[in-house]
C-alpha positions, 0 to 999 in steps of 0.5 A: 481473520483480519481480512475477514473483518475488513470484508465484513466492514466493507459489506456493512459499514463502508464509510467507517472502513474508508475513514479508518483506512485513510487514518492508517495511511501515514506515519507522520502527521498530516492535515485532516484535509489530506486524510479526508481526501483519501477517505473520499477516494475510497468512497468513490471506488466500487463497493462491489470491487472493494469487497471482491478485492478483500476476497482476493487478498484473503484467498489468492497468493501472488508470491509464486508469480514474483519469479516471473517478473523480468522487468526492472522493478523498484519497490518503494516501501515504508518501514512503518506501513501498517497496511502492507507490512515492510517484510512483504516488500523485502520478500518481493525484493528477494523474489524479483530478479533485478529488483531494487528496494527503496526503504523509507524509515519515516513512512507508512503506506503513504510514502509520497506524503510522508517523505515526498522529496526523498521519494521523488529523488529515489523514484527519479534515480530509479527511472534513470538507471 
């Protein structure tokens, strides 16, 4: 139902959808300029692709594909993410062999802005493994 609402908003008031989405990205406080930057990025995406992505989000289940992943996989996820629940990251970690989950307690979906230094260290550590 929530996805249907997002699809409808993408079809009828994409500007408001972009504004709302950009305000949900972060857990910590950030400037309006950063939020506006992400709103602009959202607006520059194809409107048709945005709607089609909503359909895919609603209609497709990629969970069965996770076991087919056979490359080192780092999952970087904020526990305060209101866009993609942290539990999905835990699920992915359980079903992707040789994956590693990096948990960010003080981050939403915008980890690289909420915990930039910690993200950079974790990402570089993962690449060095």
